Every structure is written in C-alpha cells, then in structure tokens.
C-alpha positions in Angstrom: -29.7 24.6 68.9 -25.9 24.1 69.5 -25.7 21.8 66.5 -27.5 24.4 64.3 -25.1 27.2 65.5 -22.1 25.0 64.8 -23.4 24.2 61.4 -24.0 27.9 60.6 -20.5 28.7 61.8 -19.0 26.0 59.7 -20.9 27.1 56.6 -20.0 30.8 57.2 -16.3 29.9 57.6 -16.4 27.8 54.4 -18.1 30.6 52.5 -15.5 33.2 53.7 -12.6 30.9 52.8 -14.2 30.1 49.4 -14.7 33.8 48.8 -11.1 34.6 49.7 -9.8 31.9 47.3 -12.1 33.1 44.6 -11.2 36.7 44.8 -8.3 37.6 42.5 -5.1 38.7 44.2 -3.5 42.0 43.5 0.2 42.4 44.1 2.5 45.4 43.7 6.1 44.4 42.9 9.1 46.7 43.2 11.7 45.5 40.7 15.4 45.9 39.9 16.5 49.2 38.2 15.3 49.4 34.6 18.8 49.9 33.4 20.6 47.3 35.5 20.8 44.6 32.9 19.3 41.6 31.1 18.3 39.7 34.2 15.8 42.3 35.0 14.7 42.8 31.4 14.6 39.2 30.3 13.8 37.2 33.4 12.4 39.2 36.3 10.0 41.6 34.6 8.5 39.1 32.2 8.1 36.6 35.1 6.1 38.9 37.3 4.0 40.4 34.5 3.0 36.8 33.7 2.9 35.6 37.4 -0.7 34.2 37.0 0.5 31.9 34.2 3.8 31.1 35.9 2.3 30.3 39.3 -1.2 29.2 38.6 -2.5 31.9 40.9 -5.4 34.2 40.0 -3.3 37.3 40.4 -2.9 40.8 38.9 0.6 42.3 39.2 1.7 45.9 39.0 5.5 45.7 38.4 7.6 48.9 38.7 11.4 49.1 38.5 12.8 50.8 41.6 14.3 53.7 39.7 11.1 54.3 37.8 9.3 54.5 41.1 11.8 57.1 42.3 12.8 55.0 45.3 16.5 54.6 46.3 17.6 51.0 45.9 19.0 51.2 49.5 15.4 51.5 50.8 14.1 48.1 49.7 13.6 46.6 53.2 12.0 49.8 54.5 9.6 49.8 51.6 8.7 46.2 52.4 8.2 47.0 56.1 6.0 49.9 55.2 3.7 47.7 53.0 3.9 50.2 50.1 4.8 47.2 47.9 3.9 43.6 48.5 7.0 42.0 46.9 10.4 43.7 46.5 13.3 42.6 44.4 16.1 43.3 46.9 19.5 44.5 45.8 21.5 42.6 48.4 24.6 44.8 48.7 22.5 48.0 48.9 20.0 46.9 51.5 22.7 45.2 53.7 23.1 48.7 55.2 19.8 48.1 57.0 20.3 44.4 57.6 23.9 43.4 57.9 23.2 39.7 58.0 22.5 39.9 54.2 26.2 40.7 53.6 27.1 37.4 55.2 25.7 35.7 52.1 28.4 37.3 49.9 31.5 38.5 51.8 34.5 39.6 49.7 36.5 36.5 48.7 33.7 34.1 49.8 32.0 33.2 46.5 34.7 32.8 44.0 32.5 30.7 41.7 28.8 30.1 41.0 29.0 26.6 42.5 30.7 27.8 45.7 28.4 30.8 45.9 25.2 28.6 45.8 26.4 26.4 48.6 27.4 29.3 50.8 24.3 31.3 50.1 21.9 28.4 50.9 23.8 27.6 54.1 23.0 31.0 55.5 19.6 31.5 53.9 17.4 30.5 56.8 19.2 32.8 59.2 18.8 35.8 56.9 15.2 35.0 56.5 14.6 34.9 60.2 16.2 38.3 60.5 14.0 39.8 57.8 10.9 38.4 59.5 11.9 39.7 62.9 13.1 43.2 61.9 11.3 44.1 58.7 8.0 42.0 58.7 9.3 40.4 55.5 9.8 36.8 54.3 12.6 35.8 52.0 11.3 33.9 49.0 14.5 33.3 46.9 18.0 34.6 46.2 20.1 34.8 43.0 23.4 36.3 41.8 23.8 39.3 39.5 27.1 37.7 38.6 30.8 37.9 39.6 31.7 41.5 40.5 34.9 42.6 38.7 36.8 45.9 38.5 36.4 48.5 35.6 38.8 51.4 35.5 39.1 54.6 33.4 42.8 54.3 33.1 44.9 51.3 32.5 45.7 49.1 35.5 47.7 45.9 35.8 46.4 44.5 39.1 45.0 45.2 42.5 48.1 47.1 43.6 47.3 49.8 41.0 44.1 50.7 42.9 46.2 52.5 45.6 45.1 56.1 45.8 42.2 55.7 43.5 38.5 56.3 44.1 36.5 53.1 43.5 32.7 52.8 43.4 31.6 49.9 45.6 28.3 48.1 46.1 28.6 47.4 49.9 30.6 47.9 53.0 32.5 44.6 52.5 33.9 45.9 49.2 34.6 49.3 50.7 36.6 47.6 53.5 38.5 45.5 50.9 39.5 48.3 48.6 40.4 50.4 51.7 43.0 47.7 52.6 44.5 48.2 49.1 44.9 51.9 49.7 41.9 53.0 47.6 38.8 54.9 48.7 35.5 53.1 48.4 32.6 55.3 47.3 29.0 54.2 47.3 26.6 55.5 44.7 23.5 54.2 42.8 24.2 52.1 39.7 22.5 54.6 37.4 25.0 57.3 38.4 28.2 55.4 37.8 28.7 55.7 34.1 28.5 59.5 34.3 30.8 59.5 37.4 33.4 57.5 35.5 33.1 59.9 32.5 33.6 62.9 34.7 36.4 61.5 36.8 34.3 61.5 40.0 35.5 57.9 40.5 38.5 56.2 38.8 37.2 52.7 38.9 33.9 50.9 39.7 32.9 47.4 40.6 30.0 45.5 39.1 29.2 42.5 37.0 30.3 42.5 33.3 26.7 42.1 32.0 25.4 45.0 34.1 28.4 47.1 33.1 27.7 46.4 29.4 24.0 47.3 29.8 24.9 50.5 31.7 27.5 51.6 29.0 30.4 51.5 31.4 32.9 50.4 28.7 32.3 53.8 27.0 33.9 55.5 30.1 36.5 52.9 31.0 39.6 51.3 29.3 40.3 48.3 31.5 38.6 45.4 33.2 40.3 43.3 35.9 38.2 40.1 35.8 38.8 38.9 39.4 35.6 37.8 41.1 35.3 39.7 44.4 31.6 38.8 45.0 28.5 37.4 43.2 26.2 40.4 44.2 23.5 38.3 45.7 20.0 39.7 45.3 16.7 38.3 46.3 12.9 38.4 46.5 11.0 39.1 49.7 7.3 39.6 50.5 5.6 41.6 53.2 4.4 39.3 55.9 1.0 40.9 56.1 0.5 40.1 52.4 1.9 36.6 52.9 -0.4 35.8 55.8 -3.4 36.9 53.7 -2.7 34.1 51.3 -4.1 30.6 51.7 -1.6 27.8 52.4 -2.1 26.6 48.8 -1.5 30.1 47.4 1.7 30.5 49.5 3.0 27.2 48.1 2.2 28.2 44.5 3.9 31.6 44.9 7.0 30.3 46.7 7.4 27.4 44.2 7.2 29.9 41.3 9.8 32.2 42.7 12.1 29.3 43.5 11.8 28.3 39.8 12.6 31.9 38.8 15.6 32.1 41.1 17.0 28.8 39.9 16.6 30.0 36.3 18.5 33.2 37.1 21.4 31.3 38.6 21.9 29.6 35.3 21.2 32.7 33.2 23.6 34.8 35.2 26.5 32.4 34.5 25.7 32.5 30.7 25.5 36.3 30.8 28.8 36.6 32.6 30.7 34.6 30.0 29.1 36.4 27.1 29.5 39.8 28.6 33.2 39.3 29.2 33.6 38.6 25.5 31.4 41.5 24.5 33.2 44.0 26.6 36.6 42.9 25.2 35.3 43.0 21.6 35.5 39.2 21.2 33.0 36.8 19.7 30.5 35.3 20.0 28.8 38.3 21.6 25.1 37.2 21.8 23.5 39.3 24.5 25.3 42.6 24.8 27.0 45.4 22.9 30.6 44.9 21.6 33.3 47.2 23.1 37.1 47.1 23.1 38.1 47.0 26.8 41.6 45.7 27.7 41.2 42.6 29.8 44.0 42.3 32.4 45.4 38.9 33.2 44.7 38.0 36.8 47.8 37.2 38.7 48.2 34.4 41.3 49.1 37.1 43.8 45.8 38.9 43.3 43.9 35.7 43.5 45.6 34.9 46.8 44.7 38.4 48.1 41.0 38.0 47.3 40.8 34.5 48.8 42.6 35.5 52.0 40.2 38.5 52.3 37.5 36.4 53.9 39.4 35.6 57.1 41.7 38.6 57.1 39.3 41.5 56.1 35.7 40.9 55.2 34.7 38.4 58.0 36.2 40.2 61.0 34.8 43.6 60.0 31.4 42.3 59.0 31.1 40.2 62.1 31.6 43.3 64.3 28.9 45.2 62.4 26.4 42.3 62.3 26.9 41.3 66.0 26.1 44.9 67.0 22.5 44.3 65.8 22.2 40.6 66.3 24.4 39.0 69.0 24.2 35.5 67.4 25.1 36.7 63.8 28.7 35.6 63.6 28.0 32.4 65.5 25.3 31.5 63.1 27.6 32.2 60.1 30.4 30.1 61.6 28.0 27.2 62.3 26.8 27.2 58.7 29.0 28.8 56.1 32.1 28.7 58.3 31.6 25.0 58.9 31.4 24.3 55.2 34.6 26.1 54.6 36.4 24.5 57.5 37.1 27.8 59.2 
C-alpha cells in the first residue's frame, strides 16, 4: 500500500511539473519611455516582443513603455513589488530614490568610460541585487548604460563654472549634489518634459546622453553641449520574485541567459550610439542613427575633467554613503569592499 501511494504521489508530481512546463508563460513587461531613444526602440522592445524566439521559452509577452502605461518612471520598483508587471526595465537614476544602493553603481565621476563603468557596475551588482530581493521582492537580471551623461544648455557656456546660478535638470541625487557644488540648482523632472522646459526657460540646462537628447529633440531648444561624461546612466531589468519562483530551473536559466545577452548587446550599442549622436548633434558626418542639428560642442578643459574625477571622493561618495547607510547599515562598507577596492580608495 505504501509503495502504491508513493508511486501515485510520484506520478502526480511528474504530471504537475509536466503541465507547468507545457503551459505557455505570460509576462507583462514595463519598458523604457517610448521617446527615450534608440536603445528602447531598436533593442529592448524588439527583444521582449520576440522573447520566445530569443530565449527558447514558450512565452507570450505584453510590452508597454512606462509613459504609455501612464506610470511615473520613478515608480519602477514599487510596480515590481506590487506584481502589476512581471518584468520592469528600471531607469536607474530615477528609481534610486526608492533604493539608494542603485546609485552606487553610477556615482558622479565614477564611470568616466564604458570600460571603467562595466568593471565598477559588475563589482557592486550582487549587493544591489540582494537589496532589491530584500526590499522589493525583485531579482536583478541585467544592467546596461544609456550612455555618458553630458550637459546641454540653452545659452552658450564654456565650461562647468558657467553653470553657477543656472537651473539644471538632473537625473538623480548624485547629479543634483554635484551641480549644487558648482553653484547651480538641480531640478528633477521626467525625460518627456525636458524639451518643453528648456524651450520655455523653466530650466537653463539639462543632463542626459547625446542619443537620448537627439531622440527627444533637445537640440531644438539648446545651443551648446559640454561633452564631459558625468555618469553612464545605468539602467537594468528586474523580475518580480513571485513570477521568478513560478518558473522551473530551466526556464529561469533560459530567461536570465537571454537578458544577459540583451544587456551585453546594449553595452556595445550604447557606445556606438554615443559616438554617432555626438556627431549628429553637432551637424557632423557620418550621422547614421539620429537627426542632424547644429549644436556648439564646447572643448572640455583639463580643469573640468579634474573637477569631475575628484567628485567621487569629494562630493558624490560621501553624500551618497550617508543616504544609503541610513537604509542599509552595510551599504558604504559593501561599496568600499568592491568598487572602492578596485579603485584603490
């Protein structure tokens, strides 16, 4: 009798697992803003809409850009936690208000190149993932850069000193602290509102990547770009843990491998977009991916470069550490043991 019961149980378990594997998955994905640029248009959206082909999973995906869904991009982690969407394309600078550790991936002055950025980001990746799992019931699946964040201004500027007294749209608190040290006022606002704010004089300058600025029409409302890389604007993909735990081990591996491939692809694409967009914005050729404008590109001085490089230890790290330690006592220590150790701080 016991053998028969055990056999029935084993068969039942196998049938349940077989049924779970056979049933097609259905995932709701909240994407980057529709107007944020070519990464969302040419990489992210096509990838998720063809996720079945790209991952080998039997899956149906409903992909909705965050602005089309009418959800503020600052609410990405809350949306994940709520389970309203299964996967969210997180806008790192924006959601860092809810989870400060994310900002540790991309402090002002930290990621001055794509290569340096990748090393620093991966060093702190596991800690950020652990924080998302603990606080937001979400697992980090991959991260990628929107591209070097540079400064666009309505009026002509010659360097960082000219920002004194100006209102500058920033993407996160680290950037707000940095421009504050320069005598400017950092103002946070959604990407989609910036072009109009520049046109109307609500802000004097704004920070974003050249490709995003080109897609958003910022050069129509600005005259000058100061191409000094303040950050890489690290974004990422995360999945609700309830959804993750419903997947089989094989399905988890397929999904994670596919998103890792996407993230790696975006790292390379982002670098190509940056170089092309800088040419497009200045009216130079070749201009392959964007619209040609005629911005004045200001030469970056050694003094300004030194100011940005020094910002890690002097401005962004101390202020961020205080903020992050307030919600996680081990935050700064974890950063210093990983990223800090790589930098020799």
